[in-house]
N, C-alpha and C positions, 0 to 999 in steps of 0.2 A: 132447582138451585139456579140463580142467575149466573150468566156466563162468567162475569167478573169474579164472583165468589168461587166458581168452580175452577177457574184458572189459578186463582190464588191458592186454593186448597191443593191443587196438583203441584204447584211450585213448592209449597211448604212441605208437602209430604213426599215429593219426588216420586211420581207415578212409576210403577215397576218398569215399563218399557223404556220410558224416558231416562230413568236412572241408569239402567244397565247399558243403554246405548251411548249416552253422553259422558258417562263417567268411566268408560272402559280404559281409555288411554291414561287418564289421571290415576286410576286404580293401579294400572301396571307400573306407573312411575312411583307411586307410593310403595308398591310391593318391592320394586328394585331398591328403592332408597332405604326402606326398613331392613331389607336383607343385607345391604352394604353397610348400614350404620350398625355395626355390631357392638355388643357390650364388652368391656375390657376385662372380663373375668379370667381370660387366659393370659392377661398381662396385668397383674395386680397393681392397684394404685399405690400400695406400699409393698414393693418387691421384698421377698424374703419372709414375710409374715405367714403367708399361706404356702406351706411346702407342698402339699398335695394338690394336684390339679382340681379346681372346684368342680368341673363337669363330672369327675369321677365320684364326687361326693353327693351330688345333687339328690339322688334317690334316697339317701339316708338322712337328709336334712329335715327339720321340722316343717318346712314349707311344703314338702311333698310335691304334688302336682303343680303348685304355683311356680315352681322353678323350671317348668317345661320350657319357657321362653329362653331362659338363660342357657340351658343345655342345647337348645336347637339353633341358637344364633351366635353364640360366643366363639367365633372363628377368628383367630389372630390374623393381622395383616400379613405377617410373615408366612403363615401357612397358605394364605390366598395367593401371595406372589409366587411361592414355590410351586403351587399347583398350576398357576398360569404358565410359569417358565417350562415346567416339565411337559406340558401338553401343547405348547405353542408350536414346536417343530412338527409334531404329528398333525396338528390342525392345518399348518401350512401345506403339508403334503396332501392331505385329504381335500383341502379346499380347491385344489387345481383340478380334481377329477370328480369329487362327489360333494353334495351339500354337507354342512356341518351336522354331526350327529345330534348336537344339542338342539338344533332347530326342529328335529323330528321327535324329540322327547317331550311328551305332554306334561304340563305342570300338574302337580298334585291338586285335585279339585278342592281339597280342604284348605290348601294354601291360598288358592284363589278366593275362596269365601272369606278367609281371614283378611286378605288384602282389601276385598270389597267392603267388609264390615268396618275396617279401620277407616277407609275413605268415607263411608256413610256416617260414622261417628264424628269424623272431622267436620263434615258438612253440617251436622246437627250442632256441633260446638260453635262453628262460625255463625250460625243462625240463632245461637243462644236458645236452643230448644232442647227439651228433654226427649228421650227416646224410650219406647216400650219394647218389650219382648215381641209383641205382636208385629210392630214395625220391622224389627230385625228379621223375623221369620218370613214375613210377607214380601218385603222388598229386597232382601239380600240372600238369606239362607235357603229359603224355599224347600227344594226337594231334599236338602240335607238337615232337616229339622231334628233328626235323631242324633246328630252330632253337635247340636246347639251348645251344650255345656263346654265341649272342647274348643269350639270355634270362638265363643265369647271370651273364654279364658285366655286364649292366645292373643286375641285382638286387644283385650283390656291390658295385657302385659306389655304389648307393643305401645299402646297409648301411654302407659305409665313410664316405661323405660326410655322411650325415644322422644315422646312429646311432653313428658312431665305432667300428664293428666291422669287423674283417678276416675274410673268408672264406678259410680256409687248407685246402688239401688235405693231409691228414696220411698218407694211404695211397694211393699212385698205382695200386696193383693193384685194390683194392676201390673206389677213387674215393670215399673217405670224407673228409668235411670237418668242420671245427669253426670256430666263431666266436670270435675273440679280440679283446679291447679293444685299440684302436690305441695306438701311440706309447709302449707300456710302462706306460700308466696302469692303475690297479687298481680304479677306481670307475666304475660305470655308472649310478648314480642310481636303481637298482631296489632297493626294500626287500626283504629276505630273506622269502621265503614269500608275497610279494604280486605282483600283476600289474603292468602298466605297461610303459612303453617305455624302452629304454636312452637315456640322456641325455648320453652322452659326446661326441656330435657338437657340441653347443652349447659344451661346455667347451673342446674343441680349437679351435673357431672363435674364442672369446674369448682363449685363450692366444695365438693367432696375431695377433689385433688388438693385443694388449698388446706383443708382441715387435716387430711392425712399426712401432709408434708410439714406439719408443725405450724399451721395457720399462716403460712407464707409459701407460695410455690413460684419458682422461676418460670419465665415464659417458655423456656425449653422443656421443663417438666410438664407443663400444661399441654403443649403441642405433642409431646411424646404420647400422652394418653389419647388425645384427640385423633392423632394419626392412626392409632390402633383401631379406633371406632370408624375409620373411613372418612375423617374430616381433615382436610389439609389446607394450610395457608396458601392463599393465592388461587385456590380452586373453588369455584362456585358450587354450592351444595344445593340439591333440590329442595331440601327441607329448611336448612339454616341460611341459605343465601351466601353472602360473603362472610365467612366465619371470622376473619381477622377484624373486619369492621364491627361485627357483632360483639366480639368479646373485648376489644380494646377501646371501642367508642360507645356503642349503644348501651351495653350493660354497665359501663362506667358512668355514662350520663344518667342512667336510671338509679345510680348509687348502689347497685348490687355488687359491683366489683371495684376495687382500687387497682390501678395500673400505674406503677411508679418505677423509677430507675433504682436499681440496686445501689445502695450507698457505696461510694468510692470505687465504682466499677469503671474501668477504662481499658478497652472501649466500653461504651455504655451497654449495660444489660438491664433487663426489666423483669419485674416480678408482679404477681397478683396476690391480693389480700381480699378478705370479705369487706364489702362496703357497708355503710351504716344501715341501709335498707335491708340487707341480708340479715344482719344482726337483729333488726327489729321484727322481721317477719317470720323467721324460722329459727331453729336451734341446732346446736351441734349434734344432739342426740338424734334428731330427725334425719339429718344428713348422714350420720353414721349408720343408721338403720337402712338407708338407701344403699350406701356403699356395701354393707354386709349382704344385702339381698342380691346385688350385682355379683358378688363373689360366692353366692350360694351358702352363706354361713350366717352367724348371728353377731351382734355388736360386741359381745364379750370376747370374741376371737381377736379383737384388736385392743389389748389390755390398756395401753397408755391412753389411747384415744377414748376408750370407754370410760376410764376414770375421769378424764377431763370433761367428757360430756355429762357425766353424773354430777360433777362439781358445778358445771354450768347450769344444770337443771335446778340444783339446790339454790344457787345464787339468784336465779330468776324467781323462784318461789318466794324467797325471802324478800326480794325487792317488791314483788307483787303484794305480799302481805303488808309490807310497810307502807305501801301507797294506797291501800284500801281505805275507804271512808271510816270504817270502824277503828282501824289502827290510828288514823289521824285524830279521831275524836278522843280516843283513850290517851294519846300522847298529849293532847291539849288539856285534858282534865288533870292528868298527872302534873303537867307544868303549872297549872293554876293552883293545885293543892300544895305543891312545893313552895310556890311564891307566898301563899297565905301563911305557911308555917314560919317562914323567915321574915315576914313583913312586920313592921312596927305595930303594936297594939293601938 
C-alpha cells in the first residue's frame, strides 16, 4: 500500500496505539463530563407526578437493562454537594499528611472502556463514519470483549441521554452502526468543518421542560433543571460550552427555541417556548417518551401531557392525510363534480 494511503487509513481508523495514547486526556474529560452531567430523574421535570423515587423502580420497568444508565448516573446536585461538604473537612486534614485516598483508588476498568467507547463514537460521528463491532472490539474494548454487550449498552445510553444521539445497527450481518440525531431533529450544534461536541442533548432536555411545564417554561424553571444536571449559567461546560449563549442565542437563532419576555413582568423576566423548527422536526410524543425514559417510566405516567401528545399525533396525521396528493386529487374531483351539478345546462 502506498505510504499516503496507509497514513490516510491509519488516520481514518485510528490505529490502536495512536488512539489510546492521543485520546487518553480527552477520554478522561469526556468521562468526567458525562459523570458530572447527570440526568434529572431524582429531580422530576414535573415535581409531584412521580411520588416514588425512579431509581427504586428501574428494575421493575419495561425497559429493564436499558435503564442501567439512569440508575447509575442520576445523582442530584444536592446529594453531590452534601457529600462534598461532609468530606471536605476530612480531606483537608488528610491532605496535610497523606495523599488523598481518591487518588489511590483505581477507576473501574469497565467505566474506562465505556468512556473510551463514547470518545471513539464521538470521533466517528465527527468524521461522519459508521463503526463496526470489529472496530470497537479491536480499537477500544480489546481484552474486555466478553463485556461487550454491557459496555456498548452503557456507552449508547450516554450518547443518547447526554449528546442526543442514537446508536443504530444498520447491518446485522457485519454489525455496522451509525449515530443519528434523536427525535427527528437535524441540528447538533457542531459547526461544519470544526471540532466540538454534539449539543442536541441539552436541546432535547429543554424541549422536555417546556412541554412538561405547559408548553411554556420560565427561565428560572429551565435553569433549575439544568443546574441539577451540572450545567450552570456563567460556567463554561466541557460539552456544551457557554450554556447561556447556547440556549438564549444559538438555539433561538436556529429557531428551535423562542426566548421572550414574560408579558407585563416588571422587573423583566423571560420564558422559553418551542420554536417553529422544533414543531416542524419533532413531536410532543417523542419528547414525552424521552422524558419518561429519563424518569424510568412510560409516557402514560404523565396523564395530561400524554393526552395532549396523543391529540397532537392525531392532528399531525390528519394534516398529513389532507396534504397528500391523493387527498388533493379527490378534493379537486369532488369540487368539479359539485360545480357541474349546480352549473347551468
